Rosetta silent file (secondary structure, phi, psi, omega in degrees, C-alpha in Angstrom):
SEQUENCE: XXXXXXXXXXXXXXXXXXXXXXXXXXXXXXXXXXXXXXXXXXXXXXXXXXXXXXXXXXXXXXXXXXXXXXXXXXXXXXXXXXXXXXXXXXXXXXXXXXXXXXXXXXXXXXXXXXXXXXXXXXXXXXXXXXXXXXXXXXXXXXXXXXXXXXXXXXXXXXXXXXXXXXXXXXXXXXXXXXXXXXXXXXXXXXXXXXXXXXXXXXXXXXXXXXXXXXXXXXXXXXXXXXXXXXXXXXXXXXXXXXXXXXXXXXXXXXXXXXXXXXXXXXXXXXXXXXXXXXXXXXXXXXXXXXXXXXXXXXXXXXXXXXXXXXXXXXXXXXXXXXXXXXXXXXXXXXXXXXXXXXXXX
SCORE:     score description
SCORE:     0.000 S_00000001
   1 L     0.000  132.500  179.229    0.430    2.276  -19.740 S_00000001
   2 L   -87.010  113.086 -171.025   -1.422   -0.567  -21.367 S_00000001
   3 L  -117.208   49.318 -178.224    0.770   -1.617  -24.248 S_00000001
   4 L  -125.046  175.385 -175.177   -1.011   -4.590  -25.693 S_00000001
   5 L   -57.029  132.458 -178.502   -3.137   -5.294  -28.709 S_00000001
   6 L   -60.007  137.898  177.974   -6.157   -3.022  -28.910 S_00000001
   7 L  -109.226  140.909  171.127   -9.443   -4.636  -27.928 S_00000001
   8 L   -94.798  177.063 -174.675  -12.810   -3.617  -29.314 S_00000001
   9 H   -62.508  -36.166 -178.857  -16.046   -3.790  -27.347 S_00000001
  10 H   -65.330  -40.864 -179.578  -16.952   -7.203  -28.724 S_00000001
  11 H   -68.208  -31.620  177.493  -13.648   -8.717  -27.694 S_00000001
  12 H   -65.071  -39.169  179.568  -14.060   -7.226  -24.226 S_00000001
  13 H   -65.042  -26.188  179.753  -17.393   -8.952  -23.838 S_00000001
  14 L   -93.347    1.553 -179.552  -15.702  -12.243  -24.686 S_00000001
  15 L   -57.128  116.669 -175.526  -12.850  -11.636  -22.250 S_00000001
  16 H   -64.036  -28.218  178.846  -12.680  -14.924  -20.289 S_00000001
  17 H   -64.918  -46.105 -176.993  -11.447  -13.134  -17.168 S_00000001
  18 H   -70.861  -45.889 -176.713  -14.482  -10.875  -17.081 S_00000001
  19 H   -70.268  -44.590 -173.471  -17.053  -13.467  -18.106 S_00000001
  20 H   -64.168  -37.444 -176.044  -15.732  -16.388  -16.100 S_00000001
  21 L  -103.759   12.765  170.918  -15.586  -14.475  -12.838 S_00000001
  22 L    52.437   49.029 -178.420  -18.753  -12.435  -13.388 S_00000001
  23 L   -70.529  148.636 -178.451  -17.042   -9.091  -12.892 S_00000001
  24 L   -65.534  162.490 -178.427  -19.207   -6.020  -12.400 S_00000001
  25 H   -60.190  -29.439 -177.623  -19.876   -3.599  -15.255 S_00000001
  26 H   -57.320  -41.664 -179.000  -17.510   -1.065  -13.716 S_00000001
  27 H   -65.744  -37.144  177.688  -14.444   -3.124  -14.591 S_00000001
  28 H   -65.682  -39.894 -179.646  -15.549   -3.431  -18.231 S_00000001
  29 H   -64.670  -33.295  175.077  -16.097    0.306  -18.345 S_00000001
  30 H   -54.827  -49.060 -175.933  -12.521    0.851  -17.148 S_00000001
  31 H   -68.940  -45.609 -178.624  -11.245   -0.952  -20.244 S_00000001
  32 H   -61.207  -40.579 -174.835  -13.713    0.590  -22.701 S_00000001
  33 H   -67.318  -36.708 -171.770  -13.075    4.108  -21.461 S_00000001
  34 H  -109.409    9.961  179.405   -9.308    3.981  -21.715 S_00000001
  35 L   -69.707  -10.087  174.783   -8.722    1.692  -24.703 S_00000001
  36 H   -61.476  -17.981  175.713   -8.079    4.903  -26.717 S_00000001
  37 H   -55.608  -39.933 -178.321   -4.556    4.605  -25.309 S_00000001
  38 H   -63.760  -37.005  178.335   -3.936    1.906  -27.900 S_00000001
  39 H   -59.955  -44.649 -179.039   -4.948    4.244  -30.709 S_00000001
  40 H   -66.948  -36.753  179.249   -2.349    6.788  -29.627 S_00000001
  41 H   -66.291  -40.674 -179.176    0.328    4.135  -29.308 S_00000001
  42 H   -65.219  -25.990  178.894   -0.334    2.799  -32.776 S_00000001
  43 H   -87.198  -10.088 -178.187    0.132    6.306  -34.132 S_00000001
  44 L  -130.285   76.814 -176.326    3.389    6.763  -32.218 S_00000001
  45 H   -63.377  -31.162 -179.451    5.559    3.722  -32.886 S_00000001
  46 H   -64.416  -41.137  178.802    8.642    5.458  -31.472 S_00000001
  47 H   -64.159  -43.569 -179.394    6.976    5.854  -28.071 S_00000001
  48 H   -61.435  -45.578 -179.732    5.869    2.234  -28.101 S_00000001
  49 H   -65.370  -41.715  179.581    9.369    0.994  -28.981 S_00000001
  50 H   -62.117  -40.960 -178.886   10.993    3.242  -26.387 S_00000001
  51 H   -64.277  -45.932 -177.716    8.644    1.967  -23.697 S_00000001
  52 H   -62.766  -27.650 -178.119    9.310   -1.691  -24.457 S_00000001
  53 L   -87.093   -3.037  178.541   13.077   -1.136  -24.193 S_00000001
  54 L   -76.586  155.639  166.650   12.846    0.421  -20.732 S_00000001
  55 L   -87.755  142.933  178.044   13.634   -1.333  -17.491 S_00000001
  56 L   -58.295  139.525 -179.639   10.681   -1.306  -15.066 S_00000001
  57 L  -106.456  -16.007 -174.389   10.896    1.585  -12.628 S_00000001
  58 E  -136.252  136.042  172.205    7.986    0.582  -10.373 S_00000001
  59 E  -115.324  123.454  176.887    6.832   -2.653   -8.747 S_00000001
  60 E  -103.188  115.557 -175.917    3.225   -2.791   -7.547 S_00000001
  61 E   -99.564  134.113 -178.634    2.790   -5.512   -4.944 S_00000001
  62 E  -130.658  100.515  171.429   -0.647   -6.964   -4.233 S_00000001
  63 E   -64.904  138.576 -174.890   -1.145   -9.391   -1.331 S_00000001
  64 E  -138.036  137.621  171.967   -4.114  -11.608   -2.173 S_00000001
  65 L  -157.711  118.778  177.996   -6.363  -14.004   -0.317 S_00000001
  66 L    45.942   52.203 -177.396   -9.881  -15.037   -1.335 S_00000001
  67 L  -113.443   29.914 -173.960  -10.389  -11.826   -3.247 S_00000001
  68 L   -59.055  -25.738 -176.741  -12.199  -13.095   -6.340 S_00000001
  69 L   -84.990  -10.735 -173.894  -14.948  -10.480   -6.000 S_00000001
  70 L  -125.838  -25.912 -166.368  -12.590   -7.496   -5.860 S_00000001
  71 H   -66.448  -31.971  179.689   -9.198   -8.229   -7.392 S_00000001
  72 H   -63.903  -43.146  178.313  -10.186   -7.635  -11.023 S_00000001
  73 H   -60.279  -42.761  179.345  -11.372   -4.127  -10.203 S_00000001
  74 H   -63.033  -45.913 -177.607   -8.082   -3.424   -8.407 S_00000001
  75 H   -67.776  -41.188 -179.581   -5.955   -4.757  -11.271 S_00000001
  76 H   -66.019  -31.608  179.009   -7.937   -2.989  -13.979 S_00000001
  77 H   -70.440  -23.049  173.665   -7.582    0.328  -12.142 S_00000001
  78 H   -80.797  -46.146 -176.084   -3.809   -0.144  -12.340 S_00000001
  79 H   -68.357  -17.015  178.627   -3.767   -1.307  -15.944 S_00000001
  80 L   -79.122   -5.025 -174.914   -5.840    1.697  -17.046 S_00000001
  81 L   -63.013  134.723  172.385   -2.965    4.045  -16.155 S_00000001
  82 L   -96.396  106.738 -173.526   -1.684    6.325  -18.899 S_00000001
  83 L  -147.651  151.101  175.666    2.032    6.481  -18.209 S_00000001
  84 L   -93.790    0.194 -178.777    5.382    6.682  -19.960 S_00000001
  85 L   -99.302  146.288  178.258    6.970    4.566  -17.220 S_00000001
  86 L   -91.641  140.726 -176.074    7.290    0.808  -17.279 S_00000001
  87 E  -141.108  166.270  176.462    6.014   -1.107  -14.269 S_00000001
  88 E  -125.203  153.709  173.990    5.465   -4.625  -12.892 S_00000001
  89 E  -122.125  120.257  177.501    2.635   -6.113  -10.870 S_00000001
  90 E  -107.398  125.802  177.222    3.469   -8.793   -8.328 S_00000001
  91 E  -108.726  124.639  179.951    0.616  -10.823   -6.819 S_00000001
  92 E  -107.185  101.528 -177.144    1.323  -12.673   -3.568 S_00000001
  93 E   -91.408  126.884 -175.788   -1.355  -15.349   -3.100 S_00000001
  94 L   -99.773   55.371  179.144   -1.737  -16.689    0.444 S_00000001
  95 L    59.699   53.418  177.543   -3.305  -20.056   -0.466 S_00000001
  96 L   -60.710  144.350  178.942   -6.666  -18.697   -1.589 S_00000001
  97 L  -103.914   -0.697  176.205   -9.488  -21.233   -1.560 S_00000001
  98 L  -106.234 -148.498 -175.334  -11.633  -19.391   -4.115 S_00000001
  99 L   -94.230   12.376 -176.976  -10.809  -18.316   -7.697 S_00000001
 100 H   -56.420  -48.309 -178.024   -8.311  -15.577   -6.792 S_00000001
 101 H   -65.775  -35.838  177.211   -5.270  -17.520   -7.985 S_00000001
 102 H   -63.023  -40.825  177.944   -7.040  -18.505  -11.223 S_00000001
 103 H   -62.685  -46.250 -179.788   -7.746  -14.851  -11.897 S_00000001
 104 H   -59.139  -43.310 -179.253   -4.126  -13.924  -11.217 S_00000001
 105 H   -67.945  -32.463  176.763   -2.877  -16.646  -13.562 S_00000001
 106 H   -64.824  -40.249  176.392   -5.277  -15.485  -16.274 S_00000001
 107 H   -67.404  -39.705  178.622   -3.758  -11.999  -16.082 S_00000001
 108 H   -61.538  -39.359  179.063   -0.261  -13.473  -16.088 S_00000001
 109 H   -66.459  -39.601 -178.607   -1.095  -15.412  -19.249 S_00000001
 110 H   -76.026  -35.826 -174.600   -2.443  -12.323  -21.001 S_00000001
 111 L  -129.544   67.603 -173.717    0.279   -9.930  -19.818 S_00000001
 112 L   -64.407  -23.881 -178.904    3.411  -12.002  -19.070 S_00000001
 113 L   -80.524  -14.058 -178.579    5.751   -8.994  -19.179 S_00000001
 114 L  -103.955  -42.147 -169.926    3.852   -7.204  -16.409 S_00000001
 115 E   -94.789  144.137  170.211    2.627   -9.882  -14.009 S_00000001
 116 E  -137.560  137.638 -177.032    4.484  -12.163  -11.629 S_00000001
 117 E  -118.292  132.885  177.182    2.727  -14.527   -9.209 S_00000001
 118 E  -118.869  123.157 -176.911    4.094  -15.772   -5.904 S_00000001
 119 E  -110.534  127.300  173.275    2.244  -18.663   -4.243 S_00000001
 120 L   -75.628  145.256  176.956    2.552  -19.587   -0.582 S_00000001
 121 L   -76.640  -25.508  176.035    2.739  -23.294    0.175 S_00000001
 122 L  -143.974  156.963 -179.658    0.556  -22.754    3.239 S_00000001
 123 L   -69.252  127.870 -177.102   -1.662  -19.954    4.491 S_00000001
 124 L  -117.778   13.223  177.272    0.359  -17.527    6.575 S_00000001
 125 L    53.968   31.790  176.296   -2.391  -14.966    7.313 S_00000001
 126 L    73.250    7.241 -172.723   -0.401  -12.295    5.518 S_00000001
 127 L   -74.934  -21.941 -175.389    2.325  -12.310    8.183 S_00000001
 128 L  -107.085   -7.247 -173.132    5.271  -12.918    5.839 S_00000001
 129 H   -64.611  -34.558  178.028    4.320  -10.888    2.767 S_00000001
 130 H   -59.604  -45.684  178.497    6.012   -7.752    4.095 S_00000001
 131 H   -59.652  -43.155 -178.768    9.333   -9.551    4.428 S_00000001
 132 H   -63.400  -41.804 -179.616    9.002  -10.927    0.894 S_00000001
 133 H   -66.186  -51.911 -174.988    8.247   -7.512   -0.555 S_00000001
 134 H   -60.079  -36.650 -176.625   10.983   -5.627    1.283 S_00000001
 135 H   -86.221  -16.834 -172.530   13.636   -8.206    0.375 S_00000001
 136 H  -104.157  -30.578 -175.414   12.575   -8.827   -3.229 S_00000001
 137 L   -68.123  126.448 -178.888   11.715   -5.458   -4.770 S_00000001
 138 L  -118.108   -7.371  179.758   14.649   -4.132   -6.809 S_00000001
 139 L   -72.624  165.630 -176.208   12.971   -1.360   -8.805 S_00000001
 140 L   -66.118  -30.905 -179.291   13.537    2.292   -7.956 S_00000001
 141 E  -132.961  159.714  178.721    9.971    2.670   -6.638 S_00000001
 142 E  -153.568  161.107  177.287    7.347    0.342   -5.225 S_00000001
 143 E  -141.793  159.263  172.008    3.767    0.255   -3.945 S_00000001
 144 E  -122.217  109.384 -178.723    1.537   -2.045   -1.925 S_00000001
 145 L  -112.397  121.685 -179.737   -2.018   -2.099   -3.304 S_00000001
 146 L   -72.222  152.330 -173.292   -4.612   -4.183   -1.473 S_00000001
 147 L   -65.846  -22.871 -178.689   -6.821   -6.503   -3.512 S_00000001
 148 L  -105.323    7.629  174.649  -10.065   -4.724   -2.538 S_00000001
 149 L  -101.618  164.686  179.668   -8.830   -1.155   -3.067 S_00000001
 150 E  -159.591  160.574 -178.497   -8.690    0.621   -6.415 S_00000001
 151 E   -96.794  152.899 -179.100   -7.628    3.809   -8.176 S_00000001
 152 L  -107.853  -29.113 -176.249   -9.953    6.367   -9.735 S_00000001
 153 L  -103.828  143.869 -176.490   -7.653    8.517  -11.858 S_00000001
 154 L   -84.989   -5.197 -179.195   -5.776    7.309  -14.910 S_00000001
 155 L  -111.484   10.695 -177.059   -2.773    9.619  -14.306 S_00000001
 156 H   -57.257  -49.311 -177.555   -1.984    8.663  -10.687 S_00000001
 157 H   -62.981  -47.384 -179.225    1.098    6.617  -11.558 S_00000001
 158 H   -61.338  -43.672 -177.200    2.493    9.190  -13.996 S_00000001
 159 H   -62.633  -46.869 -178.407    1.881   12.066  -11.580 S_00000001
 160 H   -68.864  -43.024 -179.703    3.607   10.425   -8.630 S_00000001
 161 H   -66.579  -39.598  176.246    6.570    9.122  -10.622 S_00000001
 162 H   -58.456  -44.564 -178.472    7.102   12.499  -12.284 S_00000001
 163 H   -65.435  -49.658 -176.595    7.191   14.157   -8.873 S_00000001
 164 H   -66.146  -34.254  177.807    9.540   11.644   -7.231 S_00000001
 165 H   -65.607  -31.523 -177.380   11.871   11.613  -10.226 S_00000001
 166 H   -97.627   -0.942 -179.984   12.236   15.395  -10.013 S_00000001
 167 L  -134.985   79.594 -175.163   12.440   15.576   -6.193 S_00000001
 168 L   -64.782  -15.078  178.482   15.140   13.169   -4.953 S_00000001
 169 L   -84.588   -1.118  176.211   14.768   14.383   -1.352 S_00000001
 170 E  -102.937  135.480 -179.252   11.242   12.917   -1.230 S_00000001
 171 E  -111.444   -1.631 -179.317   10.807    9.214   -0.463 S_00000001
 172 E  -145.906  151.269  167.887    7.001    9.050   -0.638 S_00000001
 173 E  -137.895  131.704 -177.566    4.075   10.364   -2.626 S_00000001
 174 E  -143.364  176.773 -177.898    0.517    9.901   -1.406 S_00000001
 175 E  -151.021  167.499  174.856   -2.963   11.340   -1.810 S_00000001
 176 E   -67.238  157.785 -176.663   -6.321   11.763   -0.167 S_00000001
 177 E  -136.976  163.648  168.154   -8.696    8.825   -0.401 S_00000001
 178 E  -102.769  129.931  174.142  -12.319    7.864   -0.206 S_00000001
 179 E   -94.946  126.483  179.772  -13.152    5.267    2.432 S_00000001
 180 E  -113.570  118.306  178.281  -15.908    2.909    1.347 S_00000001
 181 E  -159.235  133.354 -178.913  -17.628    0.856    4.015 S_00000001
 182 L    53.112   38.925  178.775  -21.215   -0.225    4.669 S_00000001
 183 L    62.770   21.765  176.883  -22.274    1.800    1.604 S_00000001
 184 E  -115.410  134.057 -179.216  -20.926    4.974    3.235 S_00000001
 185 E  -118.900  134.550  173.574  -18.268    7.115    1.539 S_00000001
 186 E  -151.903  153.270  176.894  -16.133    9.786    3.202 S_00000001
 187 E   -77.681  153.055  177.458  -12.830   11.582    2.666 S_00000001
 188 L   -84.070  -42.240 -177.643   -9.951   10.950    5.052 S_00000001
 189 L  -116.649  131.061 -173.944   -8.503   14.459    4.982 S_00000001
 190 L  -114.691   16.326  178.550  -10.749   17.515    4.862 S_00000001
 191 L   -71.575  171.085 -177.509   -8.212   20.344    4.713 S_00000001
 192 L   -98.206  -10.921 -176.161   -8.126   22.977    1.991 S_00000001
 193 L   -65.040  144.163  178.603   -4.458   22.720    1.023 S_00000001
 194 L   -77.999  -43.916  178.359   -3.738   21.483   -2.485 S_00000001
 195 E  -137.953  148.126 -179.209   -0.433   19.844   -1.570 S_00000001
 196 E  -134.750  141.267  170.921    1.281   19.175    1.759 S_00000001
 197 E  -102.405  127.074  179.874    4.810   18.134    2.661 S_00000001
 198 E  -112.516  134.014  179.634    4.994   15.724    5.607 S_00000001
 199 L  -115.293  172.893 -175.858    8.270   15.077    7.470 S_00000001
 200 H   -58.246  -41.105 -176.159    9.375   12.489   10.009 S_00000001
 201 H   -81.255    9.980  176.533    8.739   14.748   13.019 S_00000001
 202 H  -118.655    3.309 -175.116    5.144   15.356   11.870 S_00000001
 203 L  -135.641  139.530   -2.879    4.012   11.736   11.470 S_00000001
 204 L   -77.215  -12.539  172.517    1.963   10.044   12.747 S_00000001
 205 L  -127.253  148.386   13.546    1.522   12.995   15.123 S_00000001
 206 L   -89.966  -17.747 -174.630    0.993   15.930   15.204 S_00000001
 207 L   -68.016  -41.548  174.521   -0.254   16.155   11.602 S_00000001
 208 L    64.971   21.585  178.095   -1.819   12.727   11.647 S_00000001
 209 L   -73.433  130.394 -177.626   -2.477   12.655    7.900 S_00000001
 210 L   -82.753  114.214  170.881   -3.260    9.131    6.791 S_00000001
 211 L   -95.277   88.957 -172.559   -1.024    7.917    3.961 S_00000001
 212 L   -70.712  147.048 -171.888   -3.133    4.873    3.165 S_00000001
 213 H   -47.176  -58.638 -171.139   -1.425    1.817    1.684 S_00000001
 214 H   -72.925  -11.171 -179.747   -2.998    1.669   -1.764 S_00000001
 215 H   -98.502    1.389 -168.213   -2.702    5.417   -2.315 S_00000001
 216 L  -117.769  135.726  175.496    1.013    5.643   -1.533 S_00000001
 217 E  -112.605  138.993 -177.039    4.149    5.222   -3.649 S_00000001
 218 E  -118.119  142.789  165.908    7.566    4.683   -2.053 S_00000001
 219 E   -76.606  139.867 -178.816   11.109    5.250   -3.185 S_00000001
 220 L   -79.109   95.148 -175.115   13.063    2.035   -2.635 S_00000001
 221 L  -113.113   14.093  179.589   15.374    3.175    0.174 S_00000001
 222 L   -66.274  128.699  174.979   15.906   -0.128    1.972 S_00000001
 223 L   -99.164  160.017  178.330   19.540   -0.647    2.952 S_00000001
 224 H   -60.335  -40.117 -179.856   21.126   -4.050    3.596 S_00000001
 225 H   -61.902  -43.569 -179.792   21.675   -3.090    7.227 S_00000001
 226 H   -69.841  -37.658  177.541   18.019   -2.172    7.686 S_00000001
 227 H   -64.363  -39.348  176.946   16.808   -5.294    5.872 S_00000001
 228 H   -61.057  -40.383  178.973   18.960   -7.447    8.151 S_00000001
 229 H   -67.672  -44.686  178.052   17.363   -5.750   11.158 S_00000001
 230 H   -58.868  -45.611 -178.785   13.841   -6.137    9.733 S_00000001
 231 H   -64.777  -30.028 -179.725   14.452   -9.816    9.003 S_00000001
 232 H   -70.829  -15.668 -179.634   15.752  -10.369   12.534 S_00000001
 233 L   -82.606  -12.465 -173.931   12.347   -9.326   13.908 S_00000001
 234 L   -60.334  122.738  178.251   10.536  -12.216   12.241 S_00000001
 235 L    76.163    4.686 -177.615    8.713  -14.300   14.837 S_00000001
 236 L   -99.985  169.883  178.794   10.112  -12.206   17.689 S_00000001
 237 H   -61.518  -28.193 -177.585    8.414  -10.098   20.344 S_00000001
 238 H   -81.629   -3.777 -172.083    9.530   -6.989   18.455 S_00000001
 239 H   -56.940  -36.749  179.332    7.788   -8.023   15.215 S_00000001
 240 H   -57.216  -18.095  178.789    4.746   -5.682   15.559 S_00000001
 241 H   -60.083  -32.651 -171.515    7.178   -2.786   15.062 S_00000001
 242 H  -109.352   19.687  179.569    7.444   -3.556   11.354 S_00000001
 243 L   -85.697  143.752  164.108    3.840   -4.413   10.564 S_00000001
 244 H    71.138 -171.959 -174.677    1.640   -2.589    8.094 S_00000001
 245 H   -74.737  -23.497  177.347    1.606    0.754    6.392 S_00000001
 246 H   -61.228  -44.584  177.302    2.495    2.715    9.540 S_00000001
 247 H   -63.734  -44.981 -178.937    5.952    1.138    9.547 S_00000001
 248 H   -58.454  -42.094 -179.223    6.379    1.666    5.812 S_00000001
 249 H   -67.180  -46.621 -178.730    5.479    5.325    6.169 S_00000001
 250 H   -64.187  -42.326  179.657    7.683    5.955    9.197 S_00000001
 251 H   -62.262  -46.945  179.922   10.624    4.132    7.635 S_00000001
 252 H   -61.920  -39.955 -179.612   10.337    6.090    4.374 S_00000001
 253 H   -70.376  -20.708  175.337   10.035    9.370    6.273 S_00000001
 254 L   -72.603  -12.486 -178.969   13.215    8.545    8.192 S_00000001
 255 L  -110.577   -9.597 -176.999   14.983    8.741    4.807 S_00000001
 256 L   179.066 -155.536 -176.239   13.204   11.750    3.269 S_00000001
 257 E  -114.921  165.468  177.528    9.911   13.638    2.923 S_00000001
 258 E  -113.595  132.910  172.859    6.395   12.811    1.750 S_00000001
 259 E   -96.080  114.810 -177.561    4.516   14.694   -0.969 S_00000001
 260 E  -112.755  123.107  179.590    0.800   14.555   -0.113 S_00000001
 261 E  -102.580  129.434  178.915   -1.805   15.626   -2.665 S_00000001
 262 E   -84.738   59.213  178.677   -5.242   16.611   -1.473 S_00000001
 263 E  -127.784  146.852 -179.347   -6.901   14.919   -4.433 S_00000001
 264 E   -93.890  104.397  177.791   -9.255   11.956   -4.451 S_00000001
 265 E  -135.161   11.865  179.216   -7.818    9.279   -6.707 S_00000001
 266 E  -143.692  151.939  176.538   -8.049    6.112   -4.603 S_00000001
 267 E  -120.544  126.799  176.181  -10.720    4.110   -2.794 S_00000001
 268 E  -102.832  120.206 -178.544  -10.009    2.258    0.437 S_00000001
 269 E   -90.461  114.315 -179.360  -12.487   -0.540    1.099 S_00000001
 270 L   -91.384  128.585  177.476  -13.222   -0.852    4.803 S_00000001
 271 L  -129.054  148.802 -178.433  -14.406   -4.252    6.044 S_00000001
 272 L   -67.726  -18.899 -178.415  -15.279   -5.396    9.541 S_00000001
 273 L   -93.375    4.672 -179.414  -12.993   -8.424    9.180 S_00000001
 274 L   -67.167  157.808 -179.006   -9.889   -6.346    8.446 S_00000001
 275 L   -55.101  -39.315 -178.163   -6.798   -6.599   10.648 S_00000001
 276 L   -85.658  -47.217 -171.304   -7.422   -3.085   11.961 S_00000001
 277 L   -68.769  -22.459 -179.603  -11.195   -2.784   11.842 S_00000001
 278 L   -78.890   -9.397  176.174  -11.851   -5.951   13.862 S_00000001
 279 L   -81.689  147.616  173.233  -10.085   -4.399   16.876 S_00000001
 280 L   -76.841  172.376 -173.520  -12.101   -2.372   19.357 S_00000001
 281 H   -60.631  -38.616  178.270  -11.193    1.304   19.890 S_00000001
 282 H   -65.784  -40.680  179.828   -9.006    0.569   22.911 S_00000001
 283 H   -68.762  -32.412  176.310   -7.102   -2.158   21.086 S_00000001
 284 H   -65.292  -42.376  176.966   -6.543    0.159   18.123 S_00000001
 285 H   -65.025  -40.254  178.894   -4.943    2.741   20.418 S_00000001
 286 H   -65.060  -39.416  177.773   -2.883   -0.002   22.064 S_00000001
 287 H   -56.305  -47.701  178.360   -1.784   -1.295   18.646 S_00000001
 288 H   -63.961  -41.987  178.907   -0.409    2.153   17.801 S_00000001
 289 H   -59.011  -49.900 -177.449    1.204    2.447   21.226 S_00000001
 290 H   -60.833  -42.365 -178.862    2.964   -0.907   20.949 S_00000001
 291 H   -65.308  -44.740  178.540    4.275   -0.155   17.477 S_00000001
 292 H   -63.272  -41.212  179.429    5.642    3.276   18.431 S_00000001
 293 H   -60.000  -47.069 -178.071    7.187    1.808   21.599 S_00000001
 294 H   -70.264  -29.205 -179.859    8.955   -0.968   19.683 S_00000001
 295 H   -72.206  -16.255  177.051   10.137    1.418   16.958 S_00000001
 296 H   -56.394  -43.601 -177.915   12.131    3.392   19.543 S_00000001
 297 H   -85.603  -12.173  177.342   14.768    0.662   19.472 S_00000001
 298 H   -69.293  -40.746 -176.117   14.486    0.078   15.728 S_00000001
 299 L   -87.211  151.397 -178.514   16.013    3.438   14.914 S_00000001
 300 L  -102.027  -32.902 -176.276   19.581    4.425   15.680 S_00000001
 301 L   -74.014  135.970 -178.282   19.515    8.194   15.256 S_00000001
 302 H   -56.338  -39.211 -178.300   18.621   10.150   18.441 S_00000001
 303 H   -66.988  -31.309  176.986   16.138   12.406   16.616 S_00000001
 304 H   -72.884  -42.733  176.960   14.258    9.362   15.317 S_00000001
 305 H   -59.944  -42.714 -178.823   14.187    7.740   18.745 S_00000001
 306 H   -60.790  -44.228 -179.670   12.920   10.975   20.266 S_00000001
 307 H   -65.462  -39.344  178.339   10.021   11.225   17.790 S_00000001
 308 H   -66.161  -35.758  176.049    9.005    7.602   18.399 S_00000001
 309 H   -64.694  -43.186  178.811    9.000    8.236   22.162 S_00000001
 310 H   -61.575  -41.891  179.269    6.795   11.285   21.702 S_00000001
 311 H   -66.817  -41.088  179.027    4.391    9.277   19.538 S_00000001
 312 H   -63.242  -41.697  179.003    4.358    6.402   22.049 S_00000001
 313 H   -65.235  -36.252  177.290    3.605    8.806   24.907 S_00000001
 314 H   -62.045  -47.641 -178.416    0.794   10.326   22.847 S_00000001
 315 H   -74.426  -23.863  175.090   -0.803    6.912   22.262 S_00000001
 316 H   -62.913  -43.791  178.293   -0.215    5.911   25.888 S_00000001
 317 H   -63.378  -41.074 -179.299   -2.508    8.741   27.001 S_00000001
 318 H   -69.149  -37.391  178.914   -5.127    7.739   24.441 S_00000001
 319 H   -66.742  -39.765 -179.958   -4.898    4.057   25.468 S_00000001
 320 H   -57.777  -33.033 -178.778   -5.311    4.934   29.152 S_00000001
 321 L   -71.699  -17.414 -178.297   -8.680    6.505   28.372 S_00000001
 322 L  -125.475   30.071 -174.069   -9.921    3.194   26.943 S_00000001
 323 H   -60.271  -29.153 -178.768   -8.049    0.831   29.249 S_00000001
 324 H   -67.481  -10.105 -177.542  -11.247   -1.061   30.077 S_00000001
 325 H   -97.251    1.092 -177.990  -11.344   -2.330   26.484 S_00000001
 326 L   -91.154  152.630  175.457   -8.006   -4.183   26.665 S_00000001
 327 L   -87.884  177.807 -173.841   -7.526   -7.887   27.306 S_00000001
 328 H   -61.647  -43.521 -179.837   -5.296   -9.361   30.013 S_00000001
 329 H   -63.436  -41.716  179.755   -2.220   -9.753   27.798 S_00000001
 330 H   -66.153  -36.291  178.976   -2.507   -6.184   26.547 S_00000001
 331 H   -65.124  -38.757  178.264   -2.856   -4.886   30.106 S_00000001
 332 H   -64.247  -43.782  178.298    0.382   -6.597   31.142 S_00000001
 333 H   -64.899  -37.497 -178.597    2.238   -5.058   28.222 S_00000001
 334 H   -59.910  -41.171  179.180    0.699   -1.682   28.991 S_00000001
 335 H   -62.856  -39.380  177.723    2.217   -1.657   32.476 S_00000001
 336 H   -64.055  -46.047 -179.348    5.635   -2.370   30.981 S_00000001
 337 H   -61.732  -39.408 -178.812    5.265    0.413   28.428 S_00000001
 338 H   -60.877  -44.848 -177.399    4.183    2.867   31.148 S_00000001
 339 H   -60.212  -44.638 -177.654    7.288    2.272   33.266 S_00000001
 340 H   -71.015  -47.369 -174.721    9.640    2.896   30.363 S_00000001
 341 H   -71.756  -34.925  177.979    7.789    5.825   28.804 S_00000001
 342 H   -66.714  -32.276  175.713    7.101    7.653   32.041 S_00000001
 343 H   -72.725  -19.551 -177.075   10.829    7.544   32.775 S_00000001
 344 H   -87.165  -10.285 -177.207   11.460    8.954   29.298 S_00000001
 345 L   -71.466    0.000    0.000    9.351   12.080   29.872 S_00000001
């Protein structure tokens, strides 16, 4: 919920964030369309006072690097939310060389109670942000929203928090998304179901529903024991086990269930330079294989280990079909994975 002084259209046009960074008209329209929230707040002082006295329940984490052309759209799509819950936005800047950090600081200046900025002393290619998020977030719920993704619906936050608050056995809430890349838009999931429950033994196979990073909210279920284990992987051979949204999803599902809504309320921006998209098809299958293989030893419970083995064996078959696309290092690892997994069948 945007709980700041109401802006009129003229003041929006003079907004230094929008003017200085030449933001597209869409971001201005976000603010104009939903500034009626302020009218309702001014008429309901009790709601406004109650909100200000709350402790934040959600932390939205945004890794950032050279995102000056996209980050405003992402932030405005969060700030347009109509919600009764209090939240924070944390921006992790990885030594951007453009105006990304200036934009972040401008938002921090305007909304000091919502924004917090974390600056790396040197560029770390995003490799440490996961550790920082997992160890620092103390709110009941958290999200990871990428700087070039954005939300479409103004009730996404309220809807997900309402569900998770009333369903303590669920550790995730996610939704269908639109993928935007090369001016082409498509849905990720094309089923007819309105809502789906996903469990640990159904992800990432056999259901294979993509719970994309920016569309997913997590219950904060990290234990000290698990954080110690995650931190011990830093810089080690096992580190790929805990990379990205696949790990976040699998970890959350090891603690509960996922509520998946077949509604389009988020946009995932696909770029050829992305960590995933720059890999060829064989390397993408190998990436999944390696992560599932390494996660076998991450988990302690036999049922979790069994599911990771099944997933690793699934991706081993898919990798074998594209083996000619792997490099020498990947081929060596593949032989190791085969010996272990074939013995596990």
